[in-house]
Backbone as JSON, one array per atom type, in Angstrom:
{
  "sequence": "XXXXXXXXXXXXXXXXXXXXXXXXXXXXXXXXXXXXXXXXXXXXXXXXXXXXXXXXXXXXXXXXXXXXXXXXXXXXXXXXXXXXXXXXXXXXXXXXXXXXXXXXXXXXXXXXXXXXXXXXXXXXXXXXXXXXXXXXXXXXXXXXXXXXX",
  "N": [[91.14, 77.56, 87.21], [90.46, 78.44, 90.61], [91.62, 80.72, 92.13], [91.65, 82.97, 94.59], [92.97, 85.9, 96.5], [93.32, 87.61, 99.46], [93.33, 90.44, 100.9], [94.4, 92.13, 103.2], [94.65, 95.95, 104.14], [95.92, 97.46, 106.38], [98.14, 99.93, 107.27], [100.52, 98.91, 106.53], [100.37, 97.14, 103.88], [99.02, 94.03, 103.53], [98.93, 90.43, 102.11], [97.04, 87.64, 101.55], [96.97, 84.42, 98.94], [95.67, 81.45, 98.04], [94.25, 78.23, 97.22], [91.22, 78.66, 96.05], [89.06, 76.16, 95.4], [89.08, 72.17, 96.43], [91.6, 71.8, 97.91], [92.48, 73.95, 99.52], [94.71, 75.42, 100.18], [97.35, 76.97, 101.1], [99.31, 79.37, 98.61], [101.0, 81.55, 98.23], [102.44, 84.28, 99.92], [102.35, 87.74, 101.27], [104.08, 91.58, 101.47], [102.65, 95.0, 100.45], [102.1, 95.58, 97.56], [102.89, 93.73, 95.55], [101.58, 91.46, 95.02], [100.57, 88.76, 92.87], [99.68, 89.42, 90.36], [96.6, 88.42, 87.75], [96.35, 86.0, 88.37], [94.74, 84.97, 89.72], [91.07, 84.64, 90.51], [89.22, 85.74, 91.89], [88.82, 87.75, 94.61], [88.68, 89.1, 98.09], [89.14, 91.55, 100.31], [89.83, 93.12, 103.57], [86.9, 95.08, 105.0], [87.44, 98.55, 106.91], [86.2, 99.39, 109.92], [84.31, 102.45, 111.41], [84.67, 102.58, 114.95], [82.12, 103.31, 117.88], [83.81, 103.6, 119.93], [85.65, 103.27, 119.05], [90.35, 102.74, 118.87], [91.3, 103.96, 116.91], [92.47, 106.85, 115.24], [90.06, 108.8, 113.33], [91.11, 110.01, 110.61], [92.95, 108.23, 110.25], [91.58, 106.03, 109.08], [90.02, 107.03, 107.71], [91.55, 107.6, 105.24], [92.92, 104.23, 104.91], [90.24, 104.13, 104.07], [90.22, 105.21, 101.57], [92.54, 103.91, 100.07], [91.28, 101.11, 100.28], [89.75, 101.41, 99.02], [90.99, 102.09, 95.74], [92.37, 99.65, 95.61], [90.53, 98.0, 94.79], [89.53, 99.33, 92.47], [92.17, 98.4, 90.96], [91.88, 96.43, 90.75], [89.65, 95.24, 89.51], [89.66, 96.43, 86.99], [92.21, 96.19, 85.84], [92.58, 92.8, 86.28], [90.08, 92.07, 86.35], [88.31, 91.43, 88.25], [85.82, 91.94, 90.59], [86.18, 92.69, 94.11], [85.14, 91.38, 97.32], [84.32, 93.21, 99.85], [84.9, 92.92, 103.67], [84.06, 93.61, 106.9], [85.61, 93.46, 109.84], [84.93, 92.73, 112.38], [82.64, 90.45, 110.67], [84.78, 88.84, 109.75], [86.69, 87.85, 112.0], [86.62, 87.96, 114.62], [85.71, 89.88, 118.26], [88.78, 88.95, 118.79], [91.17, 90.23, 120.48], [94.39, 91.0, 118.54], [96.95, 88.7, 118.13], [95.52, 87.07, 120.2], [94.07, 86.05, 117.53], [95.8, 85.29, 115.68], [97.34, 83.62, 116.82], [95.51, 81.24, 116.7], [94.95, 81.17, 113.81], [96.94, 79.89, 112.96], [97.62, 77.58, 114.13], [96.08, 76.24, 112.25], [96.97, 75.62, 110.13], [99.19, 73.98, 107.08], [101.66, 72.38, 107.98], [103.66, 73.47, 105.71], [102.58, 75.81, 104.45], [102.81, 77.8, 107.24], [106.07, 77.91, 107.5], [105.74, 79.55, 105.2], [104.58, 81.78, 105.58], [105.99, 82.53, 107.5], [108.51, 83.09, 106.35], [107.71, 85.28, 104.56], [107.69, 87.11, 106.81], [110.21, 87.5, 108.05], [110.62, 88.52, 105.33], [110.06, 91.26, 105.7], [109.84, 92.15, 108.39], [108.19, 94.73, 109.52], [105.19, 94.41, 108.8], [104.24, 92.32, 109.93], [101.63, 92.0, 110.89], [99.82, 92.88, 109.5], [99.58, 90.93, 106.93], [99.9, 88.43, 108.27], [97.53, 88.53, 109.22], [96.14, 88.71, 106.74], [96.07, 86.13, 105.3], [94.58, 84.64, 107.13], [92.45, 85.88, 106.98], [91.75, 85.2, 104.45], [91.93, 82.47, 105.34], [89.39, 82.3, 106.79], [87.83, 82.77, 104.36], [88.01, 80.62, 103.31], [86.63, 78.44, 104.97], [88.27, 77.17, 106.6], [89.05, 78.75, 108.68], [87.35, 79.11, 111.72], [84.94, 81.93, 112.35], [85.96, 84.16, 114.77], [84.96, 84.64, 118.53], [84.4, 85.52, 120.99]],
  "CA": [[91.75, 78.64, 88.07], [89.39, 78.97, 91.09], [92.42, 81.09, 93.69], [91.46, 83.0, 96.34], [93.59, 86.35, 96.95], [92.35, 88.46, 100.11], [94.29, 91.33, 101.13], [94.35, 93.59, 104.03], [94.88, 96.84, 103.45], [96.91, 97.73, 107.28], [98.99, 100.01, 107.61], [101.37, 97.81, 106.07], [99.32, 96.26, 103.75], [99.85, 92.15, 103.88], [98.44, 89.52, 101.14], [97.32, 86.2, 100.55], [97.22, 83.87, 97.69], [95.65, 80.07, 97.98], [93.53, 77.79, 96.46], [89.66, 78.9, 95.78], [88.49, 74.81, 95.72], [90.52, 71.83, 96.21], [92.46, 71.56, 99.97], [92.34, 75.38, 100.19], [95.75, 75.24, 100.33], [98.22, 78.69, 101.09], [100.25, 79.76, 97.8], [101.73, 82.56, 99.15], [101.35, 85.36, 101.18], [103.2, 89.02, 101.3], [103.65, 92.58, 101.61], [102.63, 95.53, 99.48], [101.41, 94.67, 96.13], [103.63, 92.39, 95.13], [100.49, 89.58, 95.22], [100.44, 88.08, 92.4], [98.44, 89.82, 89.34], [96.07, 87.98, 87.23], [96.83, 84.35, 89.49], [93.36, 84.28, 91.25], [89.7, 84.99, 90.38], [88.57, 86.2, 93.99], [89.56, 88.41, 95.65], [87.84, 90.32, 99.28], [89.77, 92.5, 101.45], [89.29, 93.75, 104.82], [86.71, 96.88, 104.89], [87.66, 99.3, 108.12], [85.15, 100.49, 110.71], [84.94, 103.11, 112.89], [83.98, 102.31, 116.28], [82.58, 104.98, 118.15], [85.41, 103.84, 120.72], [88.01, 102.79, 118.38], [91.24, 103.33, 119.66], [91.24, 104.44, 115.6], [91.69, 108.2, 114.59], [89.03, 108.81, 111.8], [91.68, 110.19, 109.16], [93.49, 107.45, 109.29], [90.41, 105.11, 109.05], [89.34, 107.66, 106.17], [92.88, 106.71, 104.69], [92.6, 103.18, 104.42], [88.96, 103.21, 103.15], [90.98, 104.89, 99.76], [93.53, 102.44, 99.89], [90.25, 99.61, 100.12], [88.37, 101.83, 97.08], [92.06, 102.38, 94.98], [92.65, 98.29, 95.73], [89.6, 97.61, 95.11], [89.26, 99.84, 90.73], [92.86, 98.01, 90.2], [91.96, 94.83, 90.52], [88.62, 95.06, 87.95], [90.56, 97.13, 85.88], [93.7, 95.25, 85.42], [92.14, 91.46, 86.67], [88.51, 91.62, 85.52], [87.96, 90.72, 89.19], [85.66, 92.0, 91.45], [87.25, 92.43, 95.04], [84.34, 91.4, 98.2], [84.55, 93.59, 100.74], [84.65, 92.66, 104.7], [84.33, 94.02, 108.01], [86.76, 93.29, 110.48], [83.9, 91.65, 112.54], [82.61, 89.84, 110.5], [85.21, 87.37, 109.84], [87.93, 87.86, 113.0], [84.89, 88.84, 115.77], [86.51, 91.19, 118.67], [89.29, 88.82, 120.29], [93.07, 90.63, 119.82], [95.15, 90.06, 117.29], [97.86, 88.28, 119.32], [94.94, 85.62, 120.16], [93.28, 85.14, 116.84], [96.96, 85.11, 114.92], [97.49, 81.89, 117.36], [94.5, 80.61, 116.27], [94.91, 81.02, 112.34], [98.46, 79.6, 112.69], [97.69, 76.26, 114.81], [95.33, 75.53, 111.65], [97.94, 75.67, 108.8], [100.14, 72.96, 107.52], [103.72, 73.29, 108.62], [104.67, 74.24, 104.62], [101.65, 77.26, 105.01], [103.91, 78.0, 108.55], [107.17, 78.16, 106.85], [105.54, 80.64, 104.0], [104.15, 82.68, 106.62], [107.54, 82.74, 108.68], [109.52, 83.64, 105.78], [107.86, 86.5, 104.39], [107.61, 87.97, 107.78], [111.23, 87.33, 108.24], [111.72, 89.2, 104.47], [109.46, 92.4, 106.21], [109.07, 91.96, 109.84], [107.37, 95.47, 109.78], [103.63, 94.01, 108.22], [103.46, 90.93, 110.41], [100.41, 91.53, 111.64], [98.87, 92.7, 107.8], [100.57, 89.53, 106.13], [98.83, 87.92, 109.56], [95.84, 89.27, 108.89], [95.74, 88.7, 105.28], [96.37, 84.82, 106.17], [94.02, 84.77, 108.22], [91.11, 86.02, 106.91], [92.19, 83.91, 103.11], [91.55, 80.65, 105.29], [87.85, 82.04, 107.32], [87.09, 82.83, 103.21], [87.88, 79.14, 102.46], [86.58, 77.75, 105.93], [89.34, 76.36, 107.88], [89.63, 79.65, 109.94], [85.72, 79.68, 112.24], [85.24, 83.56, 113.2], [86.04, 84.47, 116.65], [83.17, 84.83, 118.91], [85.21, 86.15, 122.2]],
  "C": [[90.45, 78.99, 89.08], [90.05, 79.71, 92.43], [91.49, 81.98, 94.12], [92.7, 84.49, 96.19], [92.67, 87.58, 97.81], [94.1, 89.61, 100.96], [93.92, 91.98, 102.75], [95.56, 95.04, 104.02], [95.76, 97.61, 104.43], [97.71, 98.82, 106.71], [100.02, 99.37, 106.22], [101.08, 96.54, 104.32], [100.17, 94.93, 103.07], [98.17, 91.71, 102.3], [98.55, 87.9, 101.09], [96.6, 85.3, 99.5], [97.31, 82.36, 98.02], [94.49, 79.65, 97.13], [92.16, 78.21, 97.02], [88.78, 77.54, 95.89], [89.97, 73.61, 96.16], [90.22, 71.61, 98.2], [92.18, 72.84, 99.97], [93.47, 75.4, 100.63], [96.55, 76.92, 100.12], [98.49, 78.46, 99.78], [101.06, 80.52, 98.21], [100.58, 83.15, 99.73], [102.58, 86.98, 101.12], [103.28, 90.9, 101.91], [103.09, 93.3, 100.78], [101.4, 94.96, 98.35], [102.07, 94.42, 95.29], [102.76, 91.19, 95.45], [100.72, 89.47, 93.39], [99.33, 87.59, 90.65], [98.0, 88.6, 88.59], [96.18, 85.71, 87.29], [95.8, 84.17, 89.99], [92.1, 84.98, 89.95], [88.71, 85.72, 91.1], [89.22, 87.22, 94.17], [88.57, 88.97, 97.16], [89.21, 90.73, 100.1], [88.95, 93.09, 102.37], [88.78, 95.5, 104.33], [86.46, 97.63, 106.53], [86.77, 99.87, 108.43], [85.81, 101.26, 112.07], [84.44, 102.67, 113.4], [83.89, 103.35, 116.35], [83.69, 105.07, 119.4], [86.39, 103.4, 120.41], [89.19, 102.77, 118.95], [92.08, 104.52, 118.19], [91.73, 105.64, 115.22], [90.97, 107.66, 112.88], [89.7, 109.02, 110.14], [92.27, 108.78, 108.63], [92.99, 106.4, 108.86], [89.85, 105.58, 107.18], [90.4, 107.07, 104.68], [92.9, 105.88, 104.37], [91.47, 102.88, 103.56], [89.39, 103.84, 102.07], [91.93, 104.03, 99.57], [92.24, 101.12, 99.52], [89.94, 100.04, 98.98], [89.26, 101.85, 95.6], [92.88, 100.33, 94.65], [91.39, 97.79, 94.39], [89.41, 98.31, 92.83], [90.71, 98.67, 90.27], [92.9, 96.69, 89.98], [90.98, 94.26, 89.53], [89.28, 95.71, 86.8], [91.58, 96.63, 84.88], [93.62, 93.44, 85.19], [90.91, 91.53, 85.91], [87.9, 91.14, 86.66], [87.34, 91.5, 90.19], [85.74, 91.54, 92.66], [85.21, 92.38, 96.15], [84.67, 92.4, 99.3], [84.15, 93.0, 102.22], [84.68, 92.82, 106.02], [85.34, 93.32, 108.64], [85.9, 91.81, 111.72], [83.08, 90.12, 112.08], [83.25, 88.39, 110.21], [86.25, 87.13, 111.12], [86.99, 87.98, 114.67], [85.75, 90.54, 116.45], [87.82, 90.05, 119.45], [90.4, 89.96, 119.68], [93.4, 90.44, 118.59], [96.33, 89.13, 117.44], [96.75, 87.07, 119.31], [94.67, 85.13, 117.99], [95.07, 84.77, 115.76], [97.47, 83.55, 115.47], [96.77, 80.65, 116.73], [94.4, 80.25, 114.71], [96.26, 79.85, 112.23], [98.21, 77.4, 113.25], [96.31, 75.14, 113.51], [95.76, 75.5, 109.94], [98.55, 74.78, 109.04], [101.21, 73.88, 107.66], [104.74, 74.12, 106.46], [104.0, 75.09, 104.87], [103.14, 78.1, 106.86], [105.16, 78.67, 107.98], [107.1, 79.86, 105.77], [105.52, 81.97, 104.79], [105.03, 83.02, 107.54], [108.83, 83.49, 107.91], [109.23, 84.59, 104.94], [107.2, 87.73, 105.78], [108.93, 88.12, 108.12], [111.84, 88.38, 107.25], [110.73, 90.84, 105.12], [108.89, 92.39, 107.86], [108.14, 92.88, 110.14], [105.91, 95.27, 109.53], [103.8, 92.63, 108.6], [102.17, 91.36, 110.38], [99.43, 92.04, 110.56], [99.42, 91.52, 107.12], [99.45, 88.13, 106.96], [98.25, 87.6, 108.78], [94.85, 89.29, 108.01], [95.06, 86.95, 105.37], [94.94, 84.35, 106.51], [92.51, 84.72, 107.85], [91.16, 85.38, 105.09], [91.79, 82.23, 104.18], [90.13, 80.53, 106.09], [87.02, 81.64, 106.09], [86.97, 81.1, 102.96], [87.4, 77.97, 103.53], [87.27, 77.29, 106.74], [89.61, 77.29, 108.9], [87.97, 79.33, 111.0], [85.8, 81.25, 112.15], [85.24, 83.23, 114.69], [84.71, 84.33, 117.49], [83.69, 85.72, 120.26], [86.45, 87.15, 121.77]]
}
């Protein structure tokens, strides 16, 4: 097994699970902590970053950092998996969410688009976080280059 779990801890956590070898196809995505525990041996999580001119309040970033630490600890204890932290600018550059989500969608197979659409339909309020997690996965396996603009 070489599957990868990608987590976007956002206001509403999103996750994506996919192949870590072979054709690098998405296997599932969703929200919260309903990811398939013990079905992956690698994990990565977006680590929030405080920007001097950012819109996010420092307290909300602090809350997200605590969530990241909690997820990393649970993955290590329950799944025996170390979790790689990735800063937003490292994997998605500085483009808008909308633009980045569209770029990710263009890189997906039809069955993956249907999977993402179904996950979003079940929980529309988690749409951005689910799509961020999917794009984080696509970036990690080389299917979505970092956006430069």
